[in-house]
N, C-alpha and C positions, 0 to 999 in steps of 0.2 A: 154895331159891335160884331166883329168876326169871332166865331167860335173857334177855340183852339182845338187842334186834333187831340184825341184821347192819348193818355200815357200808354206806352207800349206794354204789351203783355210781359209777364215775368221772363219768359223765354227770350224776349227781344232785348232785355237789358244788356246782356253780354254783347249783342250785336251793336247796340248803340255806343257802347264804350269803344268797341273796335272801329266803328265809323268815325268817332271823334279822333281816335289815334291815327287812323289812316288818312282822313280827309279833312279833319277839323270841322266836322259836320255840326253846324249850329242847331239844326232842327233836332238832331239826336240828343244834343246836350240839353236843349230846352225841354224835351220830353223827359229826360232823366231828372232834370231839376224839378219839374212839376211833380213828378212821382216821389222823389226822394227827399227834397228839401223839408216838407212838413213832417215826414217820418223821422228824419235825422234830428230835427229840432225837438220833436216829442221824446225821442230816445235820450237826448242830452238833458232835457228837463227832468225826465225820470231819474237820471243819474246825478241830479243835484245842481245843474247849471241854472243860474238865474235866467229869466226870460230874455233879456237883451243879449246876454252872453251866448245862450243857446242859439239865438237867431244868427249872431255873428259867426259862431263856430259852424253852424249848418252851411252858411254861405262859404266859409273857408274850406269846408269839406268838399263841396261841389266844385269849387275853384281848383282844389287839388285833383279832383277827378279829371277836370279839363286838362290840367298841366301834366298829369301822370298817366293819362289814358294808355300810352304806349307800354307802360309797365304792367298793365293788367294782363293776367294769365288765366283764362277761363278754365284751364286744366287744374289749377291750384285752388280756386275758389270762385263762387258765383259772384255776380255783380253786387248783389246786396251785401254779401259778407265782406267783400272788398271795401265797399263804400262805408259800411258801419265800422270796419276796422280803422279806416282813416279817421272817422269821427271820434272814435274812442281814443285814438292816439293823440289827436289834437286836444281833446278834453284833458287827458293826462298831462300833456305839455303845459296847458293853461293852469292846471292846478299846481304844478311844480313852480311855475313862475310866481304865482300868488303866494306860495308858501315859503319863498326864499326871503330871509331877513337880509337887511343891508349888512355888508361886511364891516366889521369894526377893526380898523388897523391896529388897535391896541390889544386885540384878543391874543392871549398867549399861544393859542393854537396856530396863529398865523406867523409867529416869530420863528425863524428857522433855528434848528438846534445848533449849538456851538460846534465848531469843527472838531472831529474826533482826533484823539492823539495818535501818534505813530504806532504805539503798541496795540491799540484797539483795531487800527487799520490792518496791521499785520495779522492779528488774530482772526479778523473777518476773512482775510484772504486765505489763511490756512484752513478755516472751516469750509470755505467755498471749494478749495482743492480737494479736501477730504470727501465732500459730498459728490464732487465730480468723479472721484475714484470709485465711490460706492455705486454711482449710476452706471459707470463703465462695467461693473461686475455683473449687472443684471442681464438676463437674457434679453435679446433685442425686442421681443414682443412686449415684455414687461416695461422696459425702458421707454418704449414708444408711448404706451398708454399713460405712463407717469408724466412724461414730458407734455403730452397733450392736455392732461388734467391740470398740471401745475404751472407750466410755462405758457400755455396758450389759454388756460382757464376755460376749457371746454367741459360741458356737462358729460356725464356718463353716456347719456343718449346720443349726444353729438359725436362723441368718440366712436360709439358703436356704428353710427351711420357713416362716419368718415372712413373707418377701417373695414366696413362691411362685415361686422362681427355681431354675434348675439350679445345683448346687453349683459347677460349673466357672465359671459366670457370676459367682457371688459371689466366688470366688477371683480371677478376672481383674479385677473392679472394685476389689477390695482392693489388688491388686498395683499397678494404675494409680494409685489414690489415694495409696498410700504413696510411690510414686515421685515424684508431683507434690508431696507434702508435704515429702519430703526435699529436693527441689530448692528449694522455697520457704524451708525452714528454713536451707539453706546460704546463702541471700541475706539472712539476718537482719541488720538494721541494727545497727551497733555503737554 
């Protein structure tokens, strides 16, 4: 029986992933698999996955490493962090699949609402126009953060990063914009 080469040192894991991405290096993958498969499986078991499922998810994790090796960026995270993040995400996906009940077509939540009448459609359109006018009265920096927060559903941190602003500035602009919009909406024409 031929002895397998030892698993690479921690510093070499990044290089193994890069070798997989660049050359489809099977030896580098085998070394990563030997090192990470049992560790990923143990991690998944500690987080509640049954034995068979942990084994399957560990294999899926390493398969994802093979397929997504080109997406690995050692400047953003180390190999082990990247691999365990893949494992965690696969476990979460598995839990979501297991937790979903079958859809009941008779469920009242699945029945579409009746079409709205012409009067409510006109009222909704008027409210929308009134909000747009209020938004147009805001200073550009306040309107921008408000649109990013409510139309693009970005977190305050994401807005700060996108606009290259301090988080406190984003929060202040949002607070001011919301106060002005509340004032504008309270003066809504009847």
